[in-house]
N, C-alpha and C positions, 0 to 999 in steps of 0.2 A: 600632278597632282594628287595630292593623298587625301583617302577614303577616309571620312569622319566615320567614327563608331556612333552608331545607330542609337538612341534611345535606350528601346530594349537590351542592345550588349551592355549600354554604358551601366541601366541598372542591375545585370545578370553581375556584371563584375564588381558592383562596391559593396551588393549583398554578398557576395560569394568572399569577399575581401573580409567584411565585418565580422563572416563567421569564422572563416581563420585566425583573425585578430583576433574573436572572443576568448576561440578555443586556446589559444596558445596563453590567454589571462588568465586562463580558468585553471591552471597548469601553478598559478601563484594563490597559495590559501587563502591571506592575506584580501587579495581581488575578489575572492569568492565569499568569504565571509561580509565582508563591506556590500557587495550585491545581495546577498540573501537578507540583509537584517536591513536594510535603508532603500533598497529601489524593486526587489524582490515582490514585496507585499504590493506593489500599486498595480503591476500585473495582476496577481492574485485577486485582487477586489475588483477589479473592469473586468476580469474575465467570468469570473465567480457573478458578480451581477447581472452580467449581460445574459450567458446563458442559461440561469435559473428562472428566464422568462419563457424556455423552451422547457416542457414537460417530459421530453426528451431527451439521451445521451447524445447530442452534436457531433462529439467529438467522434464516437461508434460510430455512427453514419458516415461519418468523414474519413475513418479508417475504413470502412466496406469501398467510402467511392475511389480512395486511393489504390485502394488494392485492385478494384475494377478497370482504375486507367493504367497500372502498371502491365494490366493482363492486356488490355487493348494495344499499348504499346508493342508490347511483343508480338499481335494480331499483325499491327500495321506494318513493323520493321519486317516480321516476311513477307507481308505483300509487296511490299517495298524492294523488294529483291528481284521479285517477276515483272513490277508494274513501274520501275524507276524511270523508263525512256516514256512513260506518260506524262505529260505537263504536266493536266489538271492533279492528277493523284499526287504528281510530285511537290507541287504547289501543297497540298490537303495536307499531305504527308510532315512538309513539312513548319508549318504552323504549329499543329498538333504538338510535335517533340518539341518546337520553342515553348510552349505553352505549356508543358511536363516539366521542361526544366525551369521557368519559371515557378512554378508550384512546388516543387524539389526543394529550390535553394531557400523557399521562406518557409518552409516546414522545417527545412535544418535550423533556419535561424529562430523560430520559435522553442525548436527543442532545445536549444542552446541554449536561449536566456528560459525556460521553465524548467531546465531539467538538469542540462549536463554542472552550469555552473551550480545553481541550489546545491546539487547532490556531494559536489566536493567540496563545499564550504566545512566548517570546522562540526565535531560532534559538539553536542552537547557542553556548555558548561566552560573550562579553560580554551583557551580558540589557541594560544600559544604550545601547549603540550601535546594538547590534539590526542589519542583515543588510550594511549598508554596510561594516562591519565587517571581512567577506569579499570584497571586489568591487573590491578596489583594481585599477588597472590592472596586468596584469600585461603583462610581454613577449612578442612571437613568441619569444624566445629560451628564456622561461622554460618557457612552453608546448610547444615544442620537446622541453625537458629530462623534463617531467613523461610527454609520450606516451611518448616512445624508453625511459624508463625504466620506463612499465609493460608494456613491447612485452618487455622484456628479463627482468624479472619473468616474464612470462607464458611466455614459451621456456624460460624455466630449470626454473619448476614443471611443463612436460610432459612433464620428465624423469624428474622425482621422483615422479610419481603413480601407481599399480599399475597393473601389466599384464599381461595374460595370457601366455600361448606363443606366443601368434600378434600379440603388440604392440596388441592391444585394450583400451580404457579399461576398466577395474575401476570398475563404479558403487560409492558409498556405499549401502547400507541406508538407507530413508528415515527412522526411527529414531536409527540412529546417527548419521545425517547432523545430526540436528536437535539431539542430544544434546552432540556436535561444536559447533555455532553454538553455544548455549547457553551451555556452558561459556566461550570465547571472548569472547561479547557482558558477559557476566556479569561478566569482568576488565576489561571497558571501563568499568563500574559507576564507578571510582572517577574519573575524566573525564567522563561523563555518567551521576549519579546515578537517574535514571529508568529504566535499565536494571535495576536490582535488581529485585527480587522475584521472582515466579511465572513460569515460563515453560510456556505451555501447548502442547499437539499444535497442529497445523495438519490442518484436516481437510479433507478433500474435498468441492469442490466440487459441489451436484447438478446447476449450471448448467453445467458443464466446457466444455457444446458450445459453449455460446451465449459461456461467457470467451475460447475456441478462436476463435470466430470475429472475437470482437472486440480479439484479441491481449490479451488481459487475464491475469497470471499468478496473481494472485493479489487476493482481496479479505478487508477486515475489517470484519467489524457492530460499528459502535459501541454496540448495544443489548445486545449479549452479551457485547460484546469477544473475539468468536470471529474465528481468524485460517482462512483458507479459500485452497485451490489449485487451480488448473487442473490437473485429472489428466492433461492431455495435453502440461503443459511439459516438456520436455527435462529428463532425470535428472540432467545434467550444469549445468542452473540450479537443479536444487531449492533446495541451500544457500543460494544467492544470495536465493530468494526468498522463504525463511523467515525467513532474517535479515533482509529489507527488513520483511517481514509482521510480524513481531517487535516492530520497531522502533514501528514504529504502534501496536504493540499496547500499549507502555510509553508510549505518549504524545507520540513524535516525528511528527508526523502531516502534516507537512507532505513532500513528494516525495521534494525535494532531500535534506534531512535523512535520510529510512528510506532512499534510497540511500547515503549516504554513512555510514552508519553500517554499515548492509549490507556494505559492501564492508571495511571496516576488523575487523568481526565474524568477516569470511572469512579475507581474510588474515592476521590475528593468530593462527590457529587452527595448532595443532601438526601435523593433517592436511591431506597434498599437497594431496587430491579438493578440500578445501572453499576451501583458498588458489586452486585454480586456478579454481575457481567465480568467485569472488569478482575476479579480474583480468581474467577474460575478460567480465564486465559491466563493469569499467571502461574497458577498451580500448573498446569500442565508443563509451561517451561521449567520451570521451578522441580516438581517433582521428578521429570525426567533428569536433570541435571545432578541432581541428589542421587539417583540411585545407580548413573553412570560415575559419579564421585565414588560413591562406597565401592563398585564393582572394580574400579583403577587402584584403588587403595587395599581392598583387601580378597581380591576375587569375587567371583561370581554367589556362590554357595554361602558364605559367609556374609557374604554384599546383602542377601536376600535375609536372612535373620537379621542383623541388624536395623530393617529395612520392616521387617514386619511389628519391631517394638514400638514403632515410634508413630504418632499422632496420624489419623486416616479421618478423611474427608468421613462424615455423618451419611447413613444409609438415606438422608430425606434428599442431598445433593446429587446422589447417584439417579433418584429418581426423579427428580428434575430435569437431568440431562438426556435420560432415557425418554422422558415422555415430551422433551425436546425435540429430542431426535426426530422421534415418530411422528409429531405434528408437521416437521416439515417434510421427512418424507413421503407423507399424505400429499402434501401441497404437491409435490413432484410429481406424483403418480396420476395425481386430476390432470395436469397436463398432459398434450402426445407430445411425443419426441420421436419424430419421425426419422430419425437419423441414429437412434439408439444403436443399432447393430456395430457403429464405430463409436461407439463407447470406450471400450476397450483399448482400441487403440489408441485414440486419443489421450488414457490414463496411462498406457505405457510412455507415448511419446512425450507426456508431462512430468513424466517423472525421470526422464535424462533431461529432460530441460532445466529441471530444478536441481538435479546433480548437477549440469552445466553454471546455473545460474550462483549456484553457494561457491565453487571453485572460480568463477570470476569476481565475486564480492565480496569471496572470503569472511573478515570480519565484520563485514556490515551485512549478514546475514541472521536471519530472526532467530537464530539460537543463543545471539549475541545477548540479546535483552538482559540474560541471565548477568553480565557483568555490569549491565548499568542498575538493575535490579541491587544488586550486591552493593556497589557503591553508595548508590541515592540510602542505604537506611546501615551503611558504614558511621559510627556516632550515634547512629539512632536505638540497636536492637542488639551492637557487637560494638 
């Protein structure tokens, strides 16, 4: 008589088969586009609204629990070598490992639905041309024009932001900043439809100290659709970080896309402080790209001379950046960091990790936001 498959193993087989099937479909750009544009938003909104009930990042807690489960699995497996003849322990071990397997397949399914498929969908704009539609060879003159335009806008916005009687920048409350960014990003949904839907809170990361050591401003948990931020970032950068992470949340998982949409979400706000945050972030990318382009064309010495002749950000902008960094550093120093002796090791490890990240994602890396910005202003500035 044939032994029937138990409900447990039938569930495992069905979920595992679904994961394999979805990952095969994820190799088809058209499927990923359809899913990201029409289905992903449902998961995004439902999970976003549900997780907003909790004041802490559920995804981060689950990550720690998952790591604990893995550690306990290793320990129990080591013990099983010596206790495998003990029927009670053997029964416990088998039940435990079956539970771990069930958790694992569910996690992989969520990861596939909430990250792998939307990540592989088309980049912004033309769904058939792909990334090359955004990467025509821009001239040095065009790069110069865009870089100088951002400098001018940044300098002008520095005059429009609120300041106290001593000229110090007045920071926006975090909640107010989120509302302002959400408002301007929803307005972008006409051109970037995935930005429709629910805009959740951005929660403080419990591991903010580690994120600070690794120079990470924020992180999204695809299992719970929660956006978190490093609480030690500058308050000046907060609006841009929220705009970036909320772009990920709405299915724009490639880093250059999130940077680009974060920029648009900030600079299209009716609030000068929000615009200021966006222009500052774009300035760093464009200024670096511009200087590297000069070096490639003219060599380091001549490039430096040409660079010195270009418009510069005003002294007030530098002062704002220094004061914002000082305020963030004071917040960091007020807290206890018992593992700080590990900070150098973590920093070196993260640097290597960023190098690997850049190699793996190549054209999706952060610096490629310059290409999207050049494309966006093509026909507007040059």
